C-alpha positions in Angstrom: -9.1 60.3 -17.6 -6.5 63.1 -18.0 -3.9 62.6 -20.6 -0.4 64.2 -20.9 3.0 64.0 -19.4 1.9 64.8 -15.9 -0.7 62.1 -15.9 1.8 59.6 -17.3 4.3 60.6 -14.5 1.7 60.0 -11.8 0.7 56.7 -13.4 4.3 55.5 -13.4 5.1 56.8 -9.8 2.0 55.1 -8.4 2.3 51.7 -10.0 2.0 48.8 -7.5 5.6 47.7 -7.7 6.9 51.2 -6.7 4.2 51.6 -4.1 5.5 48.4 -2.3 9.0 49.9 -2.3 7.7 53.3 -1.0 5.9 51.3 1.7 9.1 49.5 2.7 10.9 52.9 3.1 8.0 54.2 5.2 7.8 51.1 7.4 11.6 51.2 7.9 11.5 54.8 8.9 8.7 54.2 11.4 10.6 51.2 12.9 13.7 53.4 13.3 11.9 56.3 15.0 9.7 54.1 17.2 12.5 51.9 18.3 14.5 54.8 19.6 11.5 56.2 21.4 10.1 53.0 23.0 13.4 51.3 24.0 14.0 53.8 26.8 10.8 52.7 28.4 11.6 49.0 28.3 15.2 49.0 29.5 16.9 52.0 31.1 20.4 50.5 31.5 22.5 51.6 28.6 24.3 48.4 27.4 21.1 46.4 27.5 19.1 49.2 25.8 21.5 49.1 22.9 21.3 45.3 22.7 17.5 45.6 22.6 17.5 48.3 20.0 20.1 46.7 17.6 17.9 44.1 15.8 15.2 46.7 15.2 17.6 49.4 14.1 19.2 47.0 11.6 15.8 45.8 10.3 14.6 49.4 9.9 17.8 50.4 8.2 17.6 47.4 5.8 14.0 48.4 4.9 14.9 52.0 4.2 18.0 51.3 2.2 16.5 48.3 0.4 13.4 50.4 -0.5 15.5 53.3 -1.8 17.9 51.1 -3.8 15.0 49.1 -5.2 13.1 52.2 -6.2 16.2 53.6 -7.9 16.9 50.3 -9.6 13.4 50.1 -10.9 13.4 53.7 -12.2 16.8 53.3 -13.9 16.1 49.9 -15.4 12.8 51.3 -16.9 14.6 54.3 -18.2 17.3 52.2 -19.8 14.8 49.9 -21.4 12.7 52.7 -22.8 15.8 54.4 -24.2 16.6 51.3 -26.3 13.2 51.3 -28.1 
């Protein structure tokens, strides 16, 4: 197994907790993109299209923002705890 700072960085970036947060960001992004694409095929009238899209857009946005904030919090809390040692 390789040793060194680059290997340590990859080990940290690919730990299971961070992978879950990366997955949340990716799923949220996919939900946002696919909702805007598929909603025009389901309902073509504008006020109803927006009402159909809204819950999915809010869910996708929550996943993206939550994943990014969670990743940032995890990284900063690990950095702060390693600085106190």
